C-alpha positions in Angstrom: -21.8 -5.0 27.9 -21.8 -5.5 24.1 -20.2 -8.3 22.3 -17.5 -7.8 19.6 -16.1 -10.3 17.2 -12.3 -10.5 17.5 -11.9 -9.4 13.9 -14.0 -6.2 14.5 -12.0 -5.5 17.7 -8.7 -5.8 15.8 -10.0 -3.6 12.9 -11.0 -0.9 15.5 -7.6 -1.1 17.2 -5.7 -0.9 13.8 -7.8 2.1 12.8 -6.8 4.0 16.0 -3.2 2.6 16.2 0.0 4.4 15.3 1.1 1.2 13.7 -1.6 1.4 11.0 0.7 2.6 8.2 3.2 -0.2 8.9 0.4 -2.8 8.8 -1.0 -1.3 5.6 2.4 -1.4 4.0 2.7 -5.1 4.8 -0.8 -5.7 3.4 0.1 -3.8 0.2 3.3 -5.9 -0.2 1.2 -9.0 0.0 -1.0 -8.0 -2.9 1.6 -5.9 -4.8 2.3 -8.7 -7.4 -1.4 -9.2 -8.0 -1.9 -5.5 -8.4 1.2 -4.5 -10.4 2.4 -7.8 -12.0 5.4 -10.1 -11.5 8.0 -7.9 -13.2 7.3 -4.8 -11.3 7.0 -6.7 -8.0 10.3 -8.4 -8.6 12.2 -5.1 -9.1 10.5 -3.2 -6.3 12.8 -3.0 -3.3 10.8 -1.4 -0.5 7.2 -0.2 0.1 6.4 2.2 2.9 3.4 4.4 3.8 3.8 7.7 5.6 0.8 10.1 5.9 -1.2 8.5 3.1 1.8 8.6 0.8 3.1 5.4 -0.7 6.9 5.3 -1.0 8.2 2.9 -3.5 11.9 2.2 -3.9 13.5 0.6 -6.9 17.0 0.7 -8.3 15.9 0.2 -11.9 15.8 3.5 -13.8 13.2 2.5 -16.5 10.9 1.1 -13.9 11.0 4.4 -12.0 9.9 6.2 -15.1 7.1 3.6 -15.7 5.9 3.9 -12.1 5.9 7.7 -12.4 3.5 7.5 -15.3 1.3 5.0 -13.5 1.0 6.9 -10.2 -2.7 7.5 -10.4 -3.4 3.9 -11.5 -1.4 2.7 -8.5 -3.4 4.9 -6.1 -6.7 3.7 -7.7 -5.8 0.0 -7.6 -4.6 0.0 -4.0 -7.6 2.1 -2.7 -10.0 -0.2 -4.6 -8.3 -3.3 -3.3 -8.8 -2.2 0.3 -12.2 -0.5 -0.2 -11.1 2.7 1.4 -8.7 5.6 0.9 -5.4 4.0 2.0 -3.1 6.3 -0.1 -3.4 9.7 -1.8 0.0 10.0 -3.4 2.9 7.9 -4.6 6.6 8.8 -4.3 9.1 6.8 -6.3 12.8 6.8 -5.5 
């Protein structure tokens, strides 16, 4: 029988788990301010991942427009932060 570190076992479970998107969304929320800045983080209401799509909800109209223009930058920043392809598209509502 081989040995596993608890961290490796958890990563393996998360990779195969149906809860992966929910966990990734929580992880993104934790680094959202660092990635996007305090102002954007303050006015972002909800972050959710479904099928590699990041759903961002905000009630601030100008922020929606700004996030639309930054969609590719958001994808690049998040994927770089996690070192893997976490999201492939961003939907702002």
